[in-house]
Structure formats: C-alpha cells, structure tokens
C-alpha beads as a LAMMPS data file, in Angstrom:
LAMMPS data file: protein, C-alpha beads

190 atoms
189 bonds

1 atom types
1 bond types

-500.0 500.0 xlo xhi
-500.0 500.0 ylo yhi
-500.0 500.0 zlo zhi

Masses

1 110.0

Atoms # bond

1 1 1 -313.383 113.431 391.260
2 1 1 -311.129 112.457 393.635
3 1 1 -307.861 110.126 392.504
4 1 1 -308.202 108.501 395.948
5 1 1 -310.395 106.131 397.835
6 1 1 -311.364 107.907 400.834
7 1 1 -311.318 105.504 403.406
8 1 1 -308.300 103.284 401.940
9 1 1 -304.697 103.192 402.500
10 1 1 -301.966 101.674 400.431
11 1 1 -298.876 99.908 402.547
12 1 1 -295.508 99.213 400.715
13 1 1 -292.358 97.694 402.505
14 1 1 -293.853 95.240 404.884
15 1 1 -291.441 92.572 405.345
16 1 1 -292.520 89.157 403.499
17 1 1 -293.668 87.431 406.630
18 1 1 -296.432 89.554 407.202
19 1 1 -299.935 87.930 407.561
20 1 1 -303.427 89.675 407.415
21 1 1 -303.821 89.314 411.431
22 1 1 -300.733 91.114 411.991
23 1 1 -301.378 93.322 409.212
24 1 1 -305.042 94.481 411.097
25 1 1 -303.269 94.398 414.248
26 1 1 -300.474 96.898 413.730
27 1 1 -302.844 99.292 411.853
28 1 1 -305.570 98.977 414.034
29 1 1 -303.861 101.260 416.309
30 1 1 -305.167 104.420 414.141
31 1 1 -308.887 103.079 413.976
32 1 1 -311.274 100.589 413.096
33 1 1 -310.012 98.077 410.269
34 1 1 -313.293 97.355 408.019
35 1 1 -310.875 95.242 405.342
36 1 1 -307.242 94.057 405.142
37 1 1 -305.899 92.339 401.652
38 1 1 -302.468 91.562 401.552
39 1 1 -300.788 90.745 398.043
40 1 1 -298.288 88.309 398.134
41 1 1 -295.349 88.556 396.055
42 1 1 -294.789 87.042 392.719
43 1 1 -291.083 85.925 393.291
44 1 1 -290.079 83.854 396.347
45 1 1 -286.609 86.090 396.737
46 1 1 -288.815 88.933 397.608
47 1 1 -287.859 90.696 400.656
48 1 1 -290.972 92.602 400.874
49 1 1 -294.682 92.839 400.151
50 1 1 -297.663 95.185 399.948
51 1 1 -301.367 95.522 400.887
52 1 1 -304.746 97.392 401.242
53 1 1 -306.012 98.422 404.171
54 1 1 -309.852 99.975 404.545
55 1 1 -310.995 101.935 407.533
56 1 1 -314.374 102.991 408.466
57 1 1 -313.945 106.707 408.632
58 1 1 -311.694 108.741 406.367
59 1 1 -310.023 110.433 409.462
60 1 1 -308.326 107.162 410.850
61 1 1 -307.332 106.645 406.879
62 1 1 -305.364 110.432 407.290
63 1 1 -304.484 109.335 410.896
64 1 1 -302.772 106.432 409.381
65 1 1 -300.471 107.917 406.988
66 1 1 -299.443 110.819 409.081
67 1 1 -298.429 108.518 412.098
68 1 1 -297.256 105.167 410.490
69 1 1 -295.765 106.324 407.136
70 1 1 -291.967 106.286 407.664
71 1 1 -292.489 103.489 410.614
72 1 1 -291.489 100.307 411.399
73 1 1 -293.634 97.402 411.436
74 1 1 -291.356 94.994 412.667
75 1 1 -288.342 96.006 414.945
76 1 1 -285.080 95.325 413.795
77 1 1 -286.264 95.280 410.073
78 1 1 -283.937 97.798 407.740
79 1 1 -286.966 98.576 405.634
80 1 1 -289.513 101.600 406.846
81 1 1 -293.240 101.398 405.510
82 1 1 -294.492 103.531 402.817
83 1 1 -297.882 104.296 403.649
84 1 1 -300.057 106.419 401.467
85 1 1 -303.937 107.150 400.497
86 1 1 -305.027 103.996 398.371
87 1 1 -306.079 105.407 394.721
88 1 1 -308.749 105.021 392.566
89 1 1 -308.906 102.294 390.581
90 1 1 -308.914 104.709 387.215
91 1 1 -305.830 106.538 388.721
92 1 1 -303.699 103.432 389.740
93 1 1 -303.970 102.509 386.226
94 1 1 -303.524 105.654 384.892
95 1 1 -300.280 105.597 387.421
96 1 1 -299.353 102.306 385.760
97 1 1 -299.494 103.527 382.228
98 1 1 -297.207 106.353 383.293
99 1 1 -294.877 103.803 384.895
100 1 1 -294.853 101.460 381.821
101 1 1 -293.985 104.782 380.133
102 1 1 -291.265 105.725 382.332
103 1 1 -289.512 101.997 381.802
104 1 1 -290.096 102.388 378.213
105 1 1 -288.321 105.892 378.302
106 1 1 -285.354 104.506 380.366
107 1 1 -285.318 101.464 377.745
108 1 1 -285.143 103.722 374.758
109 1 1 -282.455 105.948 376.551
110 1 1 -280.608 102.853 377.471
111 1 1 -280.936 101.691 373.562
112 1 1 -279.958 105.074 372.351
113 1 1 -277.010 105.074 374.422
114 1 1 -276.078 101.730 373.068
115 1 1 -276.499 102.715 369.742
116 1 1 -274.509 106.330 369.912
117 1 1 -271.533 104.088 371.440
118 1 1 -271.718 101.561 368.478
119 1 1 -272.220 104.994 365.810
120 1 1 -269.320 106.700 367.893
121 1 1 -267.014 103.626 367.127
122 1 1 -267.789 103.021 363.764
123 1 1 -267.244 106.530 363.119
124 1 1 -263.673 106.232 364.878
125 1 1 -263.508 103.040 362.659
126 1 1 -264.464 104.574 359.378
127 1 1 -262.144 107.689 360.248
128 1 1 -259.024 105.306 360.655
129 1 1 -259.611 103.623 357.072
130 1 1 -259.914 107.182 355.458
131 1 1 -257.108 109.023 356.700
132 1 1 -254.582 106.502 356.346
133 1 1 -252.159 108.586 354.395
134 1 1 -250.914 105.486 351.604
135 1 1 -254.232 105.018 350.894
136 1 1 -255.334 108.772 350.687
137 1 1 -252.221 108.965 348.121
138 1 1 -253.658 105.660 346.646
139 1 1 -257.136 106.830 346.054
140 1 1 -256.160 110.402 344.732
141 1 1 -254.228 108.432 342.230
142 1 1 -256.663 106.356 341.082
143 1 1 -259.008 108.956 340.894
144 1 1 -256.621 110.967 338.840
145 1 1 -256.812 107.782 336.411
146 1 1 -260.485 107.778 336.239
147 1 1 -260.414 111.707 335.689
148 1 1 -257.597 110.819 332.078
149 1 1 -259.902 107.832 331.612
150 1 1 -262.530 109.774 331.248
151 1 1 -261.364 112.617 328.944
152 1 1 -259.446 109.785 326.838
153 1 1 -263.291 108.300 326.293
154 1 1 -264.551 111.925 325.814
155 1 1 -261.886 112.469 322.833
156 1 1 -262.683 108.852 321.452
157 1 1 -266.308 109.889 321.426
158 1 1 -265.472 112.403 319.219
159 1 1 -263.501 111.066 316.854
160 1 1 -265.912 108.027 316.282
161 1 1 -268.464 110.876 315.987
162 1 1 -266.028 112.631 313.341
163 1 1 -265.134 109.181 311.645
164 1 1 -268.660 108.038 311.470
165 1 1 -269.484 111.603 309.529
166 1 1 -266.455 110.785 306.848
167 1 1 -267.779 107.312 306.253
168 1 1 -271.211 108.964 305.479
169 1 1 -269.390 111.056 302.861
170 1 1 -267.520 108.543 301.720
171 1 1 -270.651 106.192 301.291
172 1 1 -271.870 109.212 298.939
173 1 1 -269.240 109.790 296.747
174 1 1 -269.220 106.228 295.932
175 1 1 -272.988 106.186 295.197
176 1 1 -272.006 109.507 293.243
177 1 1 -269.401 107.484 291.455
178 1 1 -271.972 104.477 290.693
179 1 1 -274.370 106.863 289.395
180 1 1 -271.726 108.422 287.243
181 1 1 -270.684 105.275 285.910
182 1 1 -274.362 103.691 285.271
183 1 1 -274.704 107.349 283.444
184 1 1 -271.802 106.880 281.109
185 1 1 -273.374 103.231 280.256
186 1 1 -276.236 104.364 279.265
187 1 1 -274.644 107.531 277.071
188 1 1 -272.483 104.745 275.849
189 1 1 -275.481 102.372 275.181
190 1 1 -277.879 105.498 273.076

Bonds

1 1 1 2
2 1 2 3
3 1 3 4
4 1 4 5
5 1 5 6
6 1 6 7
7 1 7 8
8 1 8 9
9 1 9 10
10 1 10 11
11 1 11 12
12 1 12 13
13 1 13 14
14 1 14 15
15 1 15 16
16 1 16 17
17 1 17 18
18 1 18 19
19 1 19 20
20 1 20 21
21 1 21 22
22 1 22 23
23 1 23 24
24 1 24 25
25 1 25 26
26 1 26 27
27 1 27 28
28 1 28 29
29 1 29 30
30 1 30 31
31 1 31 32
32 1 32 33
33 1 33 34
34 1 34 35
35 1 35 36
36 1 36 37
37 1 37 38
38 1 38 39
39 1 39 40
40 1 40 41
41 1 41 42
42 1 42 43
43 1 43 44
44 1 44 45
45 1 45 46
46 1 46 47
47 1 47 48
48 1 48 49
49 1 49 50
50 1 50 51
51 1 51 52
52 1 52 53
53 1 53 54
54 1 54 55
55 1 55 56
56 1 56 57
57 1 57 58
58 1 58 59
59 1 59 60
60 1 60 61
61 1 61 62
62 1 62 63
63 1 63 64
64 1 64 65
65 1 65 66
66 1 66 67
67 1 67 68
68 1 68 69
69 1 69 70
70 1 70 71
71 1 71 72
72 1 72 73
73 1 73 74
74 1 74 75
75 1 75 76
76 1 76 77
77 1 77 78
78 1 78 79
79 1 79 80
80 1 80 81
81 1 81 82
82 1 82 83
83 1 83 84
84 1 84 85
85 1 85 86
86 1 86 87
87 1 87 88
88 1 88 89
89 1 89 90
90 1 90 91
91 1 91 92
92 1 92 93
93 1 93 94
94 1 94 95
95 1 95 96
96 1 96 97
97 1 97 98
98 1 98 99
99 1 99 100
100 1 100 101
101 1 101 102
102 1 102 103
103 1 103 104
104 1 104 105
105 1 105 106
106 1 106 107
107 1 107 108
108 1 108 109
109 1 109 110
110 1 110 111
111 1 111 112
112 1 112 113
113 1 113 114
114 1 114 115
115 1 115 116
116 1 116 117
117 1 117 118
118 1 118 119
119 1 119 120
120 1 120 121
121 1 121 122
122 1 122 123
123 1 123 124
124 1 124 125
125 1 125 126
126 1 126 127
127 1 127 128
128 1 128 129
129 1 129 130
130 1 130 131
131 1 131 132
132 1 132 133
133 1 133 134
134 1 134 135
135 1 135 136
136 1 136 137
137 1 137 138
138 1 138 139
139 1 139 140
140 1 140 141
141 1 141 142
142 1 142 143
143 1 143 144
144 1 144 145
145 1 145 146
146 1 146 147
147 1 147 148
148 1 148 149
149 1 149 150
150 1 150 151
151 1 151 152
152 1 152 153
153 1 153 154
154 1 154 155
155 1 155 156
156 1 156 157
157 1 157 158
158 1 158 159
159 1 159 160
160 1 160 161
161 1 161 162
162 1 162 163
163 1 163 164
164 1 164 165
165 1 165 166
166 1 166 167
167 1 167 168
168 1 168 169
169 1 169 170
170 1 170 171
171 1 171 172
172 1 172 173
173 1 173 174
174 1 174 175
175 1 175 176
176 1 176 177
177 1 177 178
178 1 178 179
179 1 179 180
180 1 180 181
181 1 181 182
182 1 182 183
183 1 183 184
184 1 184 185
185 1 185 186
186 1 186 187
187 1 187 188
188 1 188 189
189 1 189 190
C-alpha cells in the first residue's frame, strides 16, 4: 500500500494573501489542476498558509514536486515553498501522532531539565546545611549524648530487673515468715 496520494501534492509556506485562483494559476504550470484546497490559518498572526492541489495525473504531481519545491510563489517573498507528495489520510494521521509524540518528548525533556536543575539546587542547599562545621560538631555531640543516654537506659533496665527479682525474693521471705508465725500459733494452741 502506498502512503502517498498519487495525483495530490501538499504545499506549505505560501503567502498569506494566496487565493484558490492564484494557487491554481501558479501550480497549473506543471499540468492540469483538478482541485485546489487552501487551508486558512487559525491565527491572524500567521504569515504562511498551506494547501493541497490535485492534478489529473501522477506524472504532473511528480513534476510539481520536482520543479516547484524550493521556489517562490511571489517574487520577493522571504519564504520558499515546500512542495511534497500528499500522504494518504492514515499516513497523515500517523505523521500527526509522530509529531505529537515528538512534542511530548520535547515537553518531557524540558520538564526533566527543570526538575534536574531544582534537584541540583536542592542538593547544594542540603550540602550547605550538612557541611557546616559548627553544626556538624553539634550534631556529633548530640549523637554522643544520645548514645550515653541509651547506655544509661540499658543499665537502668538491668537494675530495675534486679530490683524486681529482689522484691520477689522479699515477698517470698515475708510469706515464709507469716507461715512460720501461723505455724507457731497453731502449735501453741494445741
């Protein structure tokens, strides 16, 4: 399947004041023009417009591409014409999708660069924060105090557990003593 429309060409960079009549007259020098479709600009600031020309034969369309590409439609006009074979609608859609993907990639690259710059700036700020000698010394002192407090906390846990064990032993001794007193009272009562 061919991706070009055999008898049709696509022209861009025509002067803004181009009309269907001027277009047909100019492109008729390469053969019989069957149809002309001029695409009006969406914005008034546009200096160039584009359009489609359908010839009677493919040979005429080929001739127009070869002879009229890179020429001027209007003497003194700064932009030269771009004349190429017109793509079939499916190929145009694929080309539009490709252009959209390229646009998205450019936007992604721009966003990536912005984020990269932000990250680099933040990395510099973080580096400045953590590389201050007086703050570094203070942080080291705080970490040392934290380790000391952790050691003391561990020692207190050991002492606490030992005291719990001693309390349990003392409770047992008190129970034994109470039992001995009861036992003595029972013997005296007999």
